[in-house]
N, C-alpha and C positions, 0 to 999 in steps of 0.2 A: 567568487568562490576564493577563499582561503588557502596558499599555497604551502601552510607552512604544514610540518607534523615531527609531530616528537619523538623521540629514541623509543619510546614504551610503544607507541605505535608500529611505525618503523619495526621494531623489531617482532610485532605480532600478524604484521601486514607479512613479512619474511617467510616465518613460521609459516603458515597458513597457504601459500604459493598465493597473494592478491594480485603481486605484480608490480607496476608500475602506478605510481600513485595520478589520480587525477581530477582530484579538485577535492576541497574542502570546506563545507557551509557551519555555515556559523545560526547560535542562534536568532531568534530575530529580536531582537529589540523595542519593544514599544514606541509610540512614536508621542510624541509633546502635548498634544490633544488625549490623546489614548490615558495620559501621568494624568494630565489636568482630570479630566474627567474620572478616573480613579478617586484623587484627591476626593473632587466633588463629594462625589458619594461615603466618602469615607466621613468627612464630614458632617451628613445630612442622617449618614446610618447613626453618627456619634452623637448626634444629633436627638435620632429620633428612638433607635434604639441599642444598644449599649452592640450587643452583640453581633446584629451587620456590621456596622462600626467595625469590629476589631477582624469581621471575617476580608469587610475589602484589603486592610493594613495589611492582613497574614499575602493572602494575594497580588498589593503590591510587590511587598517584598518576595517575592519568590521568581519576580521577573526578572528576565539577564542584565535589567538596568540598575538594579540593585543592589541581587543575589549575587554574589561571585562563583559558587559551584552554577549555579544557573547558568551565568556565561562564562563558566568553562567549555562547556559540555559542546563536543562536537559531532559531526557525522564526515570522517573519512569514503570516499569513493577514491577505487583503486581498478584498476586495470581486468580480474577476476572477482571483484566483492566490495565488501563494504564493511566499515567498523565501527559502533556508534558506545562512545562512554557515555555512562548513564551518570545519576546527582554525586554518586561517590566517587565517578573517577575511574571507574570498572570497565574495560573494551572489553566488545565482544565482536569476532569476525564473523561474516558469512559471502560463504561462495556462490555466487551466479548460477555454477552447474550443480548446486544440491538443496539452495535455500525455496522457501514457498513463505509466500506475502501472500495477505486475504488487503483489498484496498477495506475505505469505508469514508467517500467523504457527501458531505452534509452541509444544502445550502439550507442557511438558517434566515429565515423572513418574522418580521411584530410585525401588526397590523397590514399585511400584505405589503412591504420597504423589505428589497433585500438588505440584509444584515452580515453578510458575512460569509464564507463557508469555512469548513471546519474538515480536517485531512486526516487521516490516521491509521496507518501500514504497518499490520504487527505482524511481525518477521519472525519467524524458525528453523528454524536446526534440527538436524537430525537426532542430535541430544536431547531433545526438549528445550531446547533454550530458547526464550521467547523476551523481544523487545519490542515494544510499540514506539514506534516515530509517526510521532507527529506535525503538527503547523507552528510545533514551538520553535523548528528547525526553519528558516528563513527560505523563499522561496519552493514549498513544497509543490507548485502548480508545474513545477521542470523537476525538483527528484526525485518527486513519486510515479510520475510514466518510467523514465529516463528506469527507474530500480525495478520496473515491469517490465521491460523492453530489452536489458541486460538478464533478467533472469526466463524469457523469451527466446533471447538468440541464445544461449548457451545453453540451454536445455532442448530445443524445439528439434536439430538432427537427428538424437542420438533418439528423444521418443520417436524420429518419424522413422524408423531403421526396425525398430521393434515392433512397431503397428504392421509394418509389412512383416514382419515373423509370425504375423500374431495376436502380441500384446496386447492388450487392454487398461487403461488410462482410466483413472477416477482423480475425478475432480470434486470433492463437497459429497454431496447422493447423485450427479452426473458421471455414466461412465461413458464414453467410447473406443471402438474401437471399425475395422474397418468395413463392420458390415452398417453400422448404424449408433446411435444414442440409446441408451437407455437411461429412467430414472424410478428408485423404488417405488414409485405411487403410481406412477405415469407406464412405465414397462417397456418396452421396446421399440422403434422405430425403425427403420430407415432409415438411408443418406438419400437415398431419392426420393422420398416420403416427406423430406421436410423443402416446407418451400422457399422460407423465409429468417433467419435471423438476425435480430432488433435486440441492442440495444436504448432504455430510455428510462429518462428520471432513476439510476439507479438501479434497472429491471431489466433482465435479460433472457426475451420471448423467443419461443422457437415453436414458428406455426406449420402445420400440414397444410398436404395442400388443398384444396378445398374445401378448410375448414376456417369459419371467420376468429374463430378464440383459440387463440395460445393454445396446443399443448401442452408447452410446461412456460413456465414464470420461475424463475428464482434473481433472489436480491445477490446483487456483484458482491454483496460483503463473502458474502457465504462462497464464493468460486475462490479454491485459492489458485495464485497464477492468472490472474485471468485471462492476460495479454497472454498467453503462453493458450491458454484454453480456445480463445477463438482464431489464435493460428493454427491447431491443431484441426479446427471444425472445418476452419476453411480449406485447409487440403482438403479432408476429410470429400468433401460434398462435393469439389471441386473432381476430383478424382473417378469417383464416381462418374460427373458427369460426362467424361469422356470416356466411358466403357463403352 
């Protein structure tokens, strides 16, 4: 992580009340081997077909290794939120206590051989602003979970208080309250009926007692603030168990 914060970013952080700077994530530069692969594909593409060769040239020039605009992008983390800059250098601030994120993590295989993992975190503000943050930035396996953890830490206490007051919360098409969980297709069940909650291969499964098949299965990528959702589910299930 880089700790340099430009004046415009520091000013925006102050205006948004983001607190102290915690760290900066830089774009991920392609390795020499990857650049060599791109060059090889460019040569093959130009030799065999012109358009594929041009496409590989364009893709290579968009990487931080060759593009100043791409190399200048940053992901700044602060005590109470983050700031992301796009290709035009426009920064947008998101606060942990009010933002929403959708995560999509995809493992890719070719002929059964693992070739890499793609990360995409779609950030939403209350005013409708949306930013997609991907493994364009280095170490997504670190900053991705960190975003989810910070959102959960900032929003969970208030939601727990509101649950005790009878409030209901909706995550995608799943609704939670003190009494149980409900979906538009499956209806509602009480927490005492939910025997198991697990995540496997990007899918959340809720299983009812005595049932072999899942009562409801949802893709993680469609559940907003997924870690916060899991924390609420865990709290509500444990609260029901001790009553």
